[in-house]
All heavy atoms as a GROMACS GRO file, in nm:
protein
  635
    1MET      N    1  34.519  17.576   7.950
    1MET     CA    2  34.465  17.536   7.821
    1MET      C    3  34.486  17.385   7.805
    1MET      O    4  34.595  17.335   7.823
    1MET     CB    5  34.537  17.613   7.710
    1MET     CG    6  34.503  17.566   7.571
    1MET     SD    7  34.598  17.638   7.433
    1MET     CE    8  34.586  17.810   7.463
    2GLU      N    9  34.380  17.317   7.769
    2GLU     CA   10  34.391  17.174   7.745
    2GLU      C   11  34.451  17.152   7.606
    2GLU      O   12  34.415  17.219   7.510
    2GLU     CB   13  34.251  17.111   7.750
    2GLU     CG   14  34.254  16.961   7.742
    2GLU     CD   15  34.116  16.900   7.761
    2GLU    OE1   16  34.034  16.960   7.833
    2GLU    OE2   17  34.093  16.794   7.702
    3LYS      N   18  34.545  17.058   7.598
    3LYS     CA   19  34.612  17.033   7.470
    3LYS      C   20  34.520  16.956   7.375
    3LYS      O   21  34.455  16.860   7.414
    3LYS     CB   22  34.740  16.953   7.492
    3LYS     CG   23  34.848  17.035   7.558
    3LYS     CD   24  34.976  16.958   7.567
    3LYS     CE   25  35.080  17.042   7.640
    3LYS     NZ   26  35.203  16.968   7.660
    4THR      N   27  34.519  17.000   7.250
    4THR     CA   28  34.442  16.932   7.146
    4THR      C   29  34.529  16.821   7.087
    4THR      O   30  34.650  16.815   7.111
    4THR     CB   31  34.402  17.029   7.034
    4THR    OG1   32  34.521  17.074   6.967
    4THR    CG2   33  34.324  17.148   7.089
    5MET      N   34  34.468  16.738   7.007
    5MET     CA   35  34.542  16.630   6.941
    5MET      C   36  34.651  16.688   6.850
    5MET      O   37  34.762  16.636   6.845
    5MET     CB   38  34.446  16.541   6.860
    5MET     CG   39  34.516  16.423   6.795
    5MET     SD   40  34.600  16.313   6.913
    5MET     CE   41  34.462  16.241   6.997
    6VAL      N   42  34.620  16.797   6.783
    6VAL     CA   43  34.719  16.860   6.694
    6VAL      C   44  34.839  16.908   6.776
    6VAL      O   45  34.954  16.888   6.735
    6VAL     CB   46  34.656  16.978   6.616
    6VAL    CG1   47  34.762  17.056   6.541
    6VAL    CG2   48  34.551  16.926   6.520
    7MET      N   49  34.814  16.966   6.892
    7MET     CA   50  34.924  17.013   6.977
    7MET      C   51  35.012  16.895   7.020
    7MET      O   52  35.136  16.905   7.019
    7MET     CB   53  34.869  17.086   7.099
    7MET     CG   54  34.796  17.214   7.066
    7MET     SD   55  34.694  17.271   7.202
    7MET     CE   56  34.799  17.394   7.273
    8LYS      N   57  34.949  16.785   7.055
    8LYS     CA   58  35.024  16.666   7.098
    8LYS      C   59  35.110  16.611   6.984
    8LYS      O   60  35.225  16.573   7.005
    8LYS     CB   61  34.927  16.559   7.149
    8LYS     CG   62  34.860  16.599   7.279
    8LYS     CD   63  34.756  16.498   7.320
    8LYS     CE   64  34.680  16.545   7.444
    8LYS     NZ   65  34.573  16.452   7.481
    9ILE      N   66  35.055  16.610   6.865
    9ILE     CA   67  35.131  16.561   6.749
    9ILE      C   68  35.250  16.652   6.721
    9ILE      O   69  35.360  16.606   6.696
    9ILE     CB   70  35.040  16.549   6.624
    9ILE    CG1   71  34.939  16.435   6.646
    9ILE    CG2   72  35.122  16.526   6.498
    9ILE    CD1   73  34.828  16.431   6.543
   10LEU      N   74  35.226  16.783   6.725
   10LEU     CA   75  35.336  16.878   6.703
   10LEU      C   76  35.447  16.857   6.805
   10LEU      O   77  35.565  16.858   6.771
   10LEU     CB   78  35.284  17.021   6.708
   10LEU     CG   79  35.196  17.065   6.591
   10LEU    CD1   80  35.133  17.201   6.621
   10LEU    CD2   81  35.274  17.069   6.462
   11GLU      N   82  35.410  16.836   6.929
   11GLU     CA   83  35.510  16.814   7.034
   11GLU      C   84  35.584  16.684   7.013
   11GLU      O   85  35.706  16.678   7.031
   11GLU     CB   86  35.443  16.818   7.171
   11GLU     CG   87  35.400  16.958   7.209
   11GLU     CD   88  35.320  16.965   7.338
   11GLU    OE1   89  35.298  16.860   7.403
   11GLU    OE2   90  35.279  17.077   7.373
   12GLN      N   91  35.514  16.578   6.973
   12GLN     CA   92  35.580  16.450   6.945
   12GLN      C   93  35.683  16.464   6.835
   12GLN      O   94  35.789  16.402   6.839
   12GLN     CB   95  35.476  16.344   6.904
   12GLN     CG   96  35.392  16.294   7.017
   12GLN     CD   97  35.281  16.200   6.967
   12GLN    OE1   98  35.257  16.186   6.847
   12GLN    NE2   99  35.213  16.137   7.061
   13LYS      N  100  35.652  16.547   6.737
   13LYS     CA  101  35.743  16.566   6.624
   13LYS      C  102  35.841  16.680   6.647
   13LYS      O  103  35.916  16.717   6.558
   13LYS     CB  104  35.661  16.590   6.496
   13LYS     CG  105  35.576  16.469   6.460
   13LYS     CD  106  35.508  16.487   6.327
   13LYS     CE  107  35.424  16.366   6.292
   13LYS     NZ  108  35.499  16.247   6.264
   14LYS      N  109  35.838  16.735   6.770
   14LYS     CA  110  35.927  16.843   6.810
   14LYS      C  111  35.917  16.964   6.717
   14LYS      O  112  36.015  17.024   6.677
   14LYS     CB  113  36.071  16.793   6.820
   14LYS     CG  114  36.087  16.684   6.926
   14LYS     CD  115  36.230  16.646   6.947
   14LYS     CE  116  36.255  16.538   7.047
   14LYS     NZ  117  36.158  16.482   7.129
   15ILE      N  118  35.793  16.998   6.683
   15ILE     CA  119  35.765  17.115   6.598
   15ILE      C  120  35.717  17.228   6.689
   15ILE      O  121  35.619  17.211   6.763
   15ILE     CB  122  35.660  17.081   6.491
   15ILE    CG1  123  35.712  16.970   6.399
   15ILE    CG2  124  35.622  17.206   6.412
   15ILE    CD1  125  35.609  16.916   6.302
   16ALA      N  126  35.785  17.339   6.682
   16ALA     CA  127  35.748  17.454   6.765
   16ALA      C  128  35.616  17.515   6.715
   16ALA      O  129  35.590  17.518   6.595
   16ALA     CB  130  35.858  17.559   6.762
   17TYR      N  131  35.535  17.562   6.809
   17TYR     CA  132  35.410  17.628   6.773
   17TYR      C  133  35.372  17.726   6.883
   17TYR      O  134  35.425  17.720   6.994
   17TYR     CB  135  35.297  17.526   6.752
   17TYR     CG  136  35.257  17.454   6.878
   17TYR    CD1  137  35.155  17.502   6.960
   17TYR    CD2  138  35.320  17.336   6.916
   17TYR    CE1  139  35.118  17.437   7.076
   17TYR    CE2  140  35.284  17.269   7.032
   17TYR     CZ  141  35.182  17.320   7.111
   17TYR     OH  142  35.146  17.255   7.226
   18ASN      N  143  35.283  17.816   6.852
   18ASN     CA  144  35.226  17.908   6.950
   18ASN      C  145  35.078  17.877   6.961
   18ASN      O  146  35.009  17.863   6.859
   18ASN     CB  147  35.242  18.054   6.907
   18ASN     CG  148  35.386  18.095   6.904
   18ASN    OD1  149  35.463  18.064   6.994
   18ASN    ND2  150  35.426  18.166   6.801
   19ALA      N  151  35.028  17.865   7.082
   19ALA     CA  152  34.886  17.842   7.105
   19ALA      C  153  34.822  17.973   7.150
   19ALA      O  154  34.878  18.045   7.232
   19ALA     CB  155  34.867  17.734   7.211
   20TYR      N  156  34.706  18.003   7.095
   20TYR     CA  157  34.633  18.124   7.129
   20TYR      C  158  34.493  18.086   7.175
   20TYR      O  159  34.435  17.990   7.125
   20TYR     CB  160  34.622  18.217   7.007
   20TYR     CG  161  34.755  18.262   6.953
   20TYR    CD1  162  34.817  18.194   6.849
   20TYR    CD2  163  34.819  18.373   7.006
   20TYR    CE1  164  34.939  18.236   6.799
   20TYR    CE2  165  34.941  18.415   6.957
   20TYR     CZ  166  35.000  18.346   6.854
   20TYR     OH  167  35.121  18.387   6.805
   21GLU      N  168  34.440  18.163   7.267
   21GLU     CA  169  34.304  18.141   7.312
   21GLU      C  170  34.218  18.262   7.276
   21GLU      O  171  34.267  18.374   7.278
   21GLU     CB  172  34.300  18.120   7.463
   21GLU     CG  173  34.360  17.987   7.506
   21GLU     CD  174  34.337  17.962   7.654
   21GLU    OE1  175  34.227  17.914   7.689
   21GLU    OE2  176  34.429  17.988   7.732
   22TYR      N  177  34.094  18.237   7.242
   22TYR     CA  178  33.999  18.344   7.211
   22TYR      C  179  33.860  18.294   7.243
   22TYR      O  180  33.839  18.175   7.266
   22TYR     CB  181  34.011  18.386   7.065
   22TYR     CG  182  33.995  18.272   6.968
   22TYR    CD1  183  33.869  18.235   6.922
   22TYR    CD2  184  34.104  18.200   6.924
   22TYR    CE1  185  33.853  18.128   6.836
   22TYR    CE2  186  34.089  18.093   6.836
   22TYR     CZ  187  33.963  18.059   6.793
   22TYR     OH  188  33.947  17.953   6.708
   23ASP      N  189  33.764  18.384   7.244
   23ASP     CA  190  33.627  18.350   7.275
   23ASP      C  191  33.572  18.258   7.167
   23ASP      O  192  33.557  18.298   7.051
   23ASP     CB  193  33.544  18.479   7.280
   23ASP     CG  194  33.398  18.456   7.314
   23ASP    OD1  195  33.357  18.339   7.330
   23ASP    OD2  196  33.325  18.555   7.326
   24PRO      N  197  33.544  18.130   7.199
   24PRO     CA  198  33.500  18.035   7.096
   24PRO      C  199  33.360  18.062   7.042
   24PRO      O  200  33.320  18.003   6.943
   24PRO     CB  201  33.506  17.900   7.168
   24PRO     CG  202  33.488  17.935   7.312
   24PRO     CD  203  33.553  18.070   7.330
   25VAL      N  204  33.287  18.154   7.103
   25VAL     CA  205  33.154  18.188   7.053
   25VAL      C  206  33.165  18.258   6.919
   25VAL      O  207  33.081  18.243   6.832
   25VAL     CB  208  33.078  18.276   7.155
   25VAL    CG1  209  32.947  18.324   7.098
   25VAL    CG2  210  33.056  18.199   7.284
   26HIS      N  211  33.272  18.335   6.902
   26HIS     CA  212  33.294  18.406   6.775
   26HIS      C  213  33.371  18.315   6.680
   26HIS      O  214  33.490  18.292   6.696
   26HIS     CB  215  33.374  18.535   6.800
   26HIS     CG  216  33.298  18.635   6.880
   26HIS    ND1  217  33.304  18.641   7.015
   26HIS    CD2  218  33.211  18.732   6.841
   26HIS    CE1  219  33.225  18.738   7.058
   26HIS    NE2  220  33.168  18.794   6.955
   27LEU      N  221  33.303  18.264   6.580
   27LEU     CA  222  33.366  18.172   6.486
   27LEU      C  223  33.416  18.241   6.360
   27LEU      O  224  33.462  18.177   6.268
   27LEU     CB  225  33.268  18.060   6.450
   27LEU     CG  226  33.224  17.974   6.568
   27LEU    CD1  227  33.123  17.870   6.522
   27LEU    CD2  228  33.342  17.907   6.634
   28ASP      N  229  33.407  18.373   6.356
   28ASP     CA  230  33.453  18.449   6.241
   28ASP      C  231  33.605  18.464   6.246
   28ASP      O  232  33.661  18.513   6.344
   28ASP     CB  233  33.386  18.586   6.242
   28ASP     CG  234  33.430  18.671   6.127
   28ASP    OD1  235  33.374  18.657   6.018
   28ASP    OD2  236  33.523  18.752   6.148
   29ALA      N  237  33.674  18.419   6.142
   29ALA     CA  238  33.821  18.419   6.141
   29ALA      C  239  33.880  18.560   6.144
   29ALA      O  240  33.987  18.581   6.200
   29ALA     CB  241  33.872  18.342   6.019
   30VAL      N  242  33.811  18.656   6.086
   30VAL     CA  243  33.861  18.794   6.092
   30VAL      C  244  33.856  18.845   6.236
   30VAL      O  245  33.950  18.909   6.284
   30VAL     CB  246  33.780  18.887   5.998
   30VAL    CG1  247  33.819  19.032   6.016
   30VAL    CG2  248  33.798  18.844   5.852
   31TYR      N  249  33.750  18.813   6.308
   31TYR     CA  250  33.740  18.848   6.450
   31TYR      C  251  33.856  18.787   6.528
   31TYR      O  252  33.920  18.852   6.609
   31TYR     CB  253  33.606  18.801   6.508
   31TYR     CG  254  33.603  18.806   6.659
   31TYR    CD1  255  33.572  18.924   6.725
   31TYR    CD2  256  33.634  18.694   6.735
   31TYR    CE1  257  33.572  18.930   6.863
   31TYR    CE2  258  33.633  18.699   6.873
   31TYR     CZ  259  33.602  18.817   6.936
   31TYR     OH  260  33.603  18.823   7.073
   32VAL      N  261  33.882  18.660   6.502
   32VAL     CA  262  33.991  18.591   6.572
   32VAL      C  263  34.124  18.658   6.541
   32VAL      O  264  34.205  18.684   6.631
   32VAL     CB  265  33.994  18.441   6.535
   32VAL    CG1  266  34.117  18.373   6.592
   32VAL    CG2  267  33.868  18.372   6.583
   33ALA      N  268  34.150  18.686   6.415
   33ALA     CA  269  34.276  18.752   6.376
   33ALA      C  270  34.291  18.885   6.448
   33ALA      O  271  34.398  18.915   6.505
   33ALA     CB  272  34.281  18.772   6.225
   34ASN      N  273  34.186  18.965   6.449
   34ASN     CA  274  34.192  19.096   6.516
   34ASN      C  275  34.209  19.082   6.666
   34ASN      O  276  34.286  19.155   6.728
   34ASN     CB  277  34.067  19.177   6.483
   34ASN     CG  278  34.065  19.222   6.338
   34ASN    OD1  279  34.168  19.245   6.278
   34ASN    ND2  280  33.946  19.234   6.283
   35THR      N  281  34.139  18.986   6.727
   35THR     CA  282  34.150  18.963   6.871
   35THR      C  283  34.291  18.924   6.911
   35THR      O  284  34.341  18.964   7.016
   35THR     CB  285  34.050  18.853   6.915
   35THR    OG1  286  33.918  18.897   6.885
   35THR    CG2  287  34.061  18.824   7.063
   36LEU      N  288  34.356  18.847   6.825
   36LEU     CA  289  34.492  18.800   6.853
   36LEU      C  290  34.599  18.895   6.799
   36LEU      O  291  34.717  18.862   6.798
   36LEU     CB  292  34.513  18.660   6.795
   36LEU     CG  293  34.418  18.553   6.850
   36LEU    CD1  294  34.441  18.422   6.777
   36LEU    CD2  295  34.436  18.536   7.000
   37SER      N  296  34.556  19.011   6.751
   37SER     CA  297  34.646  19.112   6.693
   37SER      C  298  34.731  19.053   6.581
   37SER      O  299  34.851  19.078   6.571
   37SER     CB  300  34.736  19.172   6.802
   37SER     OG  301  34.658  19.235   6.900
   38GLN      N  302  34.666  18.974   6.497
   38GLN     CA  303  34.734  18.911   6.384
   38GLN      C  304  34.687  18.976   6.254
   38GLN      O  305  34.573  19.018   6.243
   38GLN     CB  306  34.705  18.761   6.381
   38GLN     CG  307  34.751  18.686   6.503
   38GLN     CD  308  34.901  18.684   6.516
   38GLN    OE1  309  34.973  18.656   6.421
   38GLN    NE2  310  34.950  18.717   6.635
   39ASP      N  311  34.775  18.978   6.156
   39ASP     CA  312  34.741  19.028   6.023
   39ASP      C  313  34.639  18.933   5.960
   39ASP      O  314  34.668  18.813   5.947
   39ASP     CB  315  34.869  19.034   5.939
   39ASP     CG  316  34.848  19.091   5.801
   39ASP    OD1  317  34.733  19.098   5.753
   39ASP    OD2  318  34.949  19.130   5.740
   40VAL      N  319  34.521  18.982   5.923
   40VAL     CA  320  34.418  18.895   5.867
   40VAL      C  321  34.464  18.824   5.740
   40VAL      O  322  34.412  18.718   5.706
   40VAL     CB  323  34.285  18.970   5.839
   40VAL    CG1  324  34.222  19.018   5.967
   40VAL    CG2  325  34.304  19.084   5.742
   41ARG      N  326  34.564  18.880   5.673
   41ARG     CA  327  34.617  18.815   5.552
   41ARG      C  328  34.702  18.693   5.585
   41ARG      O  329  34.733  18.613   5.498
   41ARG     CB  330  34.698  18.914   5.470
   41ARG     CG  331  34.615  19.032   5.417
   41ARG     CD  332  34.701  19.137   5.356
   41ARG     NE  333  34.788  19.191   5.463
   41ARG     CZ  334  34.882  19.280   5.445
   41ARG    NH1  335  34.905  19.328   5.324
   41ARG    NH2  336  34.954  19.324   5.545
   42LYS      N  337  34.738  18.677   5.712
   42LYS     CA  338  34.822  18.564   5.753
   42LYS      C  339  34.746  18.462   5.837
   42LYS      O  340  34.804  18.366   5.884
   42LYS     CB  341  34.942  18.616   5.832
   42LYS     CG  342  35.036  18.700   5.748
   42LYS     CD  343  35.154  18.744   5.828
   42LYS     CE  344  35.250  18.827   5.742
   42LYS     NZ  345  35.366  18.870   5.816
   43VAL      N  346  34.616  18.485   5.855
   43VAL     CA  347  34.535  18.393   5.934
   43VAL      C  348  34.442  18.319   5.839
   43VAL      O  349  34.376  18.380   5.754
   43VAL     CB  350  34.453  18.470   6.041
   43VAL    CG1  351  34.358  18.376   6.114
   43VAL    CG2  352  34.548  18.537   6.140
   44PHE      N  353  34.436  18.188   5.854
   44PHE     CA  354  34.353  18.104   5.768
   44PHE      C  355  34.254  18.027   5.853
   44PHE      O  356  34.278  17.998   5.969
   44PHE     CB  357  34.440  18.006   5.690
   44PHE     CG  358  34.524  18.072   5.585
   44PHE    CD1  359  34.640  18.139   5.620
   44PHE    CD2  360  34.486  18.069   5.452
   44PHE    CE1  361  34.717  18.202   5.524
   44PHE    CE2  362  34.563  18.132   5.356
   44PHE     CZ  363  34.678  18.199   5.392
   45LYS      N  364  34.142  17.993   5.792
   45LYS     CA  365  34.047  17.905   5.858
   45LYS      C  366  34.053  17.770   5.787
   45LYS      O  367  34.078  17.762   5.666
   45LYS     CB  368  33.906  17.963   5.857
   45LYS     CG  369  33.856  18.010   5.722
   45LYS     CD  370  33.730  18.090   5.737
   45LYS     CE  371  33.694  18.159   5.608
   45LYS     NZ  372  33.583  18.250   5.621
   46THR      N  373  34.033  17.665   5.862
   46THR     CA  374  34.036  17.530   5.808
   46THR      C  375  33.892  17.480   5.802
   46THR      O  376  33.823  17.479   5.903
   46THR     CB  377  34.121  17.437   5.896
   46THR    OG1  378  34.250  17.495   5.912
   46THR    CG2  379  34.133  17.300   5.834
   47LEU      N  380  33.851  17.441   5.683
   47LEU     CA  381  33.715  17.393   5.664
   47LEU      C  382  33.718  17.249   5.614
   47LEU      O  383  33.803  17.213   5.532
   47LEU     CB  384  33.642  17.481   5.561
   47LEU     CG  385  33.641  17.630   5.592
   47LEU    CD1  386  33.584  17.708   5.476
   47LEU    CD2  387  33.561  17.657   5.718
   48VAL      N  388  33.628  17.168   5.664
   48VAL     CA  389  33.620  17.027   5.623
   48VAL      C  390  33.484  17.007   5.557
   48VAL      O  391  33.381  17.047   5.610
   48VAL     CB  392  33.634  16.933   5.744
   48VAL    CG1  393  33.622  16.787   5.701
   48VAL    CG2  394  33.767  16.957   5.815
   49ALA      N  395  33.486  16.944   5.439
   49ALA     CA  396  33.363  16.915   5.366
   49ALA      C  397  33.357  16.766   5.338
   49ALA      O  398  33.459  16.704   5.306
   49ALA     CB  399  33.358  16.994   5.236
   50LYS      N  400  33.239  16.710   5.350
   50LYS     CA  401  33.221  16.567   5.325
   50LYS      C  402  33.166  16.546   5.185
   50LYS      O  403  33.062  16.601   5.150
   50LYS     CB  404  33.125  16.507   5.428
   50LYS     CG  405  33.108  16.358   5.413
   50LYS     CD  406  33.017  16.305   5.521
   50LYS     CE  407  33.012  16.155   5.508
   50LYS     NZ  408  32.878  16.104   5.498
   51GLY      N  409  33.239  16.469   5.106
   51GLY     CA  410  33.193  16.432   4.974
   51GLY      C  411  33.119  16.300   4.981
   51GLY      O  412  33.086  16.253   5.091
   52GLU      N  413  33.093  16.239   4.866
   52GLU     CA  414  33.021  16.111   4.866
   52GLU      C  415  33.102  16.000   4.933
   52GLU      O  416  33.049  15.920   5.007
   52GLU     CB  417  32.988  16.073   4.722
   52GLU     CG  418  32.894  16.171   4.658
   52GLU     CD  419  32.769  16.107   4.602
   52GLU    OE1  420  32.757  15.985   4.606
   52GLU    OE2  421  32.685  16.183   4.554
   53LYS      N  422  33.234  15.997   4.906
   53LYS     CA  423  33.318  15.891   4.962
   53LYS      C  424  33.442  15.942   5.033
   53LYS      O  425  33.518  15.865   5.087
   53LYS     CB  426  33.361  15.795   4.850
   53LYS     CG  427  33.245  15.722   4.785
   53LYS     CD  428  33.292  15.626   4.679
   53LYS     CE  429  33.173  15.556   4.617
   53LYS     NZ  430  33.213  15.463   4.511
   54LYS      N  431  33.463  16.073   5.031
   54LYS     CA  432  33.585  16.131   5.088
   54LYS      C  433  33.551  16.255   5.169
   54LYS      O  434  33.445  16.315   5.152
   54LYS     CB  435  33.681  16.175   4.978
   54LYS     CG  436  33.735  16.067   4.890
   54LYS     CD  437  33.828  16.129   4.787
   54LYS     CE  438  33.883  16.025   4.692
   54LYS     NZ  439  33.974  16.085   4.594
   55TYR      N  440  33.645  16.291   5.253
   55TYR     CA  441  33.641  16.420   5.321
   55TYR      C  442  33.746  16.508   5.256
   55TYR      O  443  33.852  16.460   5.215
   55TYR     CB  444  33.671  16.405   5.470
   55TYR     CG  445  33.558  16.343   5.548
   55TYR    CD1  446  33.549  16.206   5.563
   55TYR    CD2  447  33.460  16.424   5.605
   55TYR    CE1  448  33.444  16.150   5.635
   55TYR    CE2  449  33.355  16.369   5.676
   55TYR     CZ  450  33.348  16.232   5.691
   55TYR     OH  451  33.245  16.177   5.762
   56TYR      N  452  33.719  16.636   5.247
   56TYR     CA  453  33.811  16.732   5.188
   56TYR      C  454  33.842  16.839   5.292
   56TYR      O  455  33.752  16.884   5.364
   56TYR     CB  456  33.751  16.796   5.063
   56TYR     CG  457  33.718  16.696   4.955
   56TYR    CD1  458  33.591  16.639   4.947
   56TYR    CD2  459  33.814  16.658   4.862
   56TYR    CE1  460  33.561  16.548   4.847
   56TYR    CE2  461  33.785  16.566   4.764
   56TYR     CZ  462  33.658  16.511   4.757
   56TYR     OH  463  33.629  16.420   4.659
   57VAL      N  464  33.968  16.880   5.298
   57VAL     CA  465  34.010  16.983   5.392
   57VAL      C  466  34.058  17.103   5.311
   57VAL      O  467  34.139  17.087   5.219
   57VAL     CB  468  34.123  16.932   5.484
   57VAL    CG1  469  34.168  17.042   5.579
   57VAL    CG2  470  34.076  16.809   5.561
   58PHE      N  471  34.008  17.220   5.345
   58PHE     CA  472  34.043  17.343   5.275
   58PHE      C  473  34.099  17.444   5.373
   58PHE      O  474  34.049  17.458   5.484
   58PHE     CB  475  33.919  17.404   5.207
   58PHE     CG  476  33.850  17.310   5.114
   58PHE    CD1  477  33.744  17.232   5.158
   58PHE    CD2  478  33.890  17.300   4.982
   58PHE    CE1  479  33.680  17.145   5.072
   58PHE    CE2  480  33.827  17.213   4.895
   58PHE     CZ  481  33.721  17.136   4.940
   59MET      N  482  34.204  17.512   5.333
   59MET     CA  483  34.256  17.625   5.409
   59MET      C  484  34.222  17.750   5.330
   59MET      O  485  34.260  17.764   5.214
   59MET     CB  486  34.407  17.613   5.428
   59MET     CG  487  34.445  17.505   5.526
   59MET     SD  488  34.620  17.501   5.562
   59MET     CE  489  34.643  17.658   5.640
   60VAL      N  490  34.147  17.838   5.395
   60VAL     CA  491  34.093  17.956   5.328
   60VAL      C  492  34.138  18.080   5.404
   60VAL      O  493  34.133  18.082   5.527
   60VAL     CB  494  33.939  17.949   5.326
   60VAL    CG1  495  33.879  18.068   5.255
   60VAL    CG2  496  33.892  17.819   5.263
   61PRO      N  497  34.185  18.184   5.334
   61PRO     CA  498  34.221  18.309   5.403
   61PRO      C  499  34.103  18.356   5.489
   61PRO      O  500  33.986  18.341   5.450
   61PRO     CB  501  34.250  18.407   5.290
   61PRO     CG  502  34.290  18.320   5.175
   61PRO     CD  503  34.206  18.196   5.189
   62SER      N  504  34.133  18.414   5.604
   62SER     CA  505  34.030  18.450   5.702
   62SER      C  506  33.922  18.542   5.647
   62SER      O  507  33.807  18.534   5.689
   62SER     CB  508  34.094  18.514   5.825
   62SER     OG  509  34.160  18.633   5.790
   63SER      N  510  33.955  18.625   5.552
   63SER     CA  511  33.857  18.721   5.500
   63SER      C  512  33.782  18.670   5.377
   63SER      O  513  33.702  18.741   5.318
   63SER     CB  514  33.926  18.853   5.466
   63SER     OG  515  34.024  18.831   5.366
   64LYS      N  516  33.805  18.545   5.338
   64LYS     CA  517  33.742  18.489   5.217
   64LYS      C  518  33.639  18.383   5.253
   64LYS      O  519  33.638  18.329   5.362
   64LYS     CB  520  33.848  18.427   5.125
   64LYS     CG  521  33.956  18.522   5.081
   64LYS     CD  522  33.901  18.628   4.989
   64LYS     CE  523  34.014  18.719   4.943
   64LYS     NZ  524  33.968  18.827   4.862
   65GLU      N  525  33.552  18.352   5.157
   65GLU     CA  526  33.451  18.248   5.173
   65GLU      C  527  33.482  18.135   5.074
   65GLU      O  528  33.532  18.160   4.965
   65GLU     CB  529  33.312  18.303   5.145
   65GLU     CG  530  33.266  18.409   5.242
   65GLU     CD  531  33.240  18.356   5.381
   65GLU    OE1  532  33.193  18.241   5.393
   65GLU    OE2  533  33.266  18.429   5.478
   66LEU      N  534  33.450  18.013   5.112
   66LEU     CA  535  33.467  17.898   5.025
   66LEU      C  536  33.341  17.881   4.942
   66LEU      O  537  33.230  17.872   4.997
   66LEU     CB  538  33.493  17.772   5.108
   66LEU     CG  539  33.518  17.643   5.030
   66LEU    CD1  540  33.647  17.655   4.947
   66LEU    CD2  541  33.528  17.526   5.125
   67ASP      N  542  33.355  17.879   4.811
   67ASP     CA  543  33.242  17.861   4.720
   67ASP      C  544  33.218  17.711   4.704
   67ASP      O  545  33.287  17.644   4.626
   67ASP     CB  546  33.272  17.926   4.586
   67ASP     CG  547  33.155  17.921   4.489
   67ASP    OD1  548  33.070  17.830   4.500
   67ASP    OD2  549  33.149  18.009   4.401
   68LEU      N  550  33.123  17.658   4.781
   68LEU     CA  551  33.100  17.513   4.782
   68LEU      C  552  33.054  17.460   4.647
   68LEU      O  553  33.089  17.348   4.609
   68LEU     CB  554  32.999  17.476   4.891
   68LEU     CG  555  33.050  17.495   5.034
   68LEU    CD1  556  32.938  17.470   5.134
   68LEU    CD2  557  33.169  17.404   5.062
   69LYS      N  558  32.977  17.538   4.573
   69LYS     CA  559  32.933  17.492   4.441
   69LYS      C  560  33.051  17.479   4.346
   69LYS      O  561  33.063  17.383   4.271
   69LYS     CB  562  32.828  17.587   4.384
   69LYS     CG  563  32.695  17.576   4.453
   69LYS     CD  564  32.592  17.665   4.389
   69LYS     CE  565  32.459  17.650   4.462
   69LYS     NZ  566  32.353  17.729   4.403
   70LYS      N  567  33.142  17.576   4.352
   70LYS     CA  568  33.260  17.572   4.266
   70LYS      C  569  33.350  17.454   4.304
   70LYS      O  570  33.400  17.381   4.218
   70LYS     CB  571  33.337  17.703   4.276
   70LYS     CG  572  33.446  17.718   4.171
   70LYS     CD  573  33.517  17.851   4.182
   70LYS     CE  574  33.431  17.963   4.131
   70LYS     NZ  575  33.500  18.093   4.124
   71VAL      N  576  33.369  17.435   4.433
   71VAL     CA  577  33.451  17.324   4.481
   71VAL      C  578  33.391  17.191   4.440
   71VAL      O  579  33.461  17.102   4.392
   71VAL     CB  580  33.467  17.332   4.636
   71VAL    CG1  581  33.524  17.204   4.692
   71VAL    CG2  582  33.554  17.450   4.674
   72ALA      N  583  33.260  17.175   4.457
   72ALA     CA  584  33.194  17.051   4.418
   72ALA      C  585  33.212  17.022   4.270
   72ALA      O  586  33.239  16.910   4.230
   72ALA     CB  587  33.046  17.058   4.454
   73SER      N  588  33.202  17.126   4.190
   73SER     CA  589  33.220  17.110   4.046
   73SER      C  590  33.362  17.065   4.012
   73SER      O  591  33.382  16.972   3.932
   73SER     CB  592  33.188  17.241   3.975
   73SER     OG  593  33.216  17.233   3.839
   74ILE      N  594  33.460  17.128   4.075
   74ILE     CA  595  33.600  17.094   4.049
   74ILE      C  596  33.631  16.951   4.093
   74ILE      O  597  33.704  16.878   4.024
   74ILE     CB  598  33.694  17.194   4.122
   74ILE    CG1  599  33.683  17.332   4.056
   74ILE    CG2  600  33.838  17.145   4.123
   74ILE    CD1  601  33.747  17.444   4.136
   75LEU      N  602  33.571  16.908   4.205
   75LEU     CA  603  33.599  16.776   4.260
   75LEU      C  604  33.503  16.668   4.209
   75LEU      O  605  33.512  16.554   4.250
   75LEU     CB  606  33.592  16.782   4.413
   75LEU     CG  607  33.693  16.872   4.481
   75LEU    CD1  608  33.664  16.882   4.630
   75LEU    CD2  609  33.834  16.823   4.457
   76ASN      N  610  33.412  16.706   4.119
   76ASN     CA  611  33.311  16.613   4.069
   76ASN      C  612  33.231  16.551   4.184
   76ASN      O  613  33.211  16.430   4.191
   76ASN     CB  614  33.373  16.504   3.982
   76ASN     CG  615  33.430  16.560   3.855
   76ASN    OD1  616  33.368  16.646   3.792
   76ASN    ND2  617  33.547  16.513   3.816
   77GLU      N  618  33.190  16.636   4.276
   77GLU     CA  619  33.109  16.594   4.390
   77GLU      C  620  32.974  16.664   4.383
   77GLU      O  621  32.957  16.763   4.312
   77GLU     CB  622  33.179  16.632   4.522
   77GLU     CG  623  33.302  16.553   4.554
   77GLU     CD  624  33.272  16.418   4.614
   77GLU    OE1  625  33.153  16.379   4.627
   77GLU    OE2  626  33.367  16.347   4.649
   78LYS      N  627  32.880  16.614   4.460
   78LYS     CA  628  32.749  16.679   4.470
   78LYS      C  629  32.754  16.777   4.583
   78LYS      O  630  32.700  16.870   4.600
   78LYS     CB  631  32.640  16.577   4.493
   78LYS     CG  632  32.620  16.486   4.375
   78LYS     CD  633  32.509  16.390   4.402
   78LYS     CE  634  32.489  16.295   4.285
   78LYS     NZ  635  32.386  16.199   4.306
   0.00000   0.00000   0.00000
């Protein structure tokens, strides 16, 4: 497995982590949780959204969807 930038940063900061591999064709977080035999309530997906002048990062439970209209309203973004 090739190390990602996040893995390198964790190692630099001496933070322990577990790396898992799965079929990247399946982008559904529930599929990933099940494939890795993980509790879907403990697996999150990371989503990045671009605003007018900022980027926003959201961590969402694997079985949930991000309501972009609601988020835009809360952040005063289009």
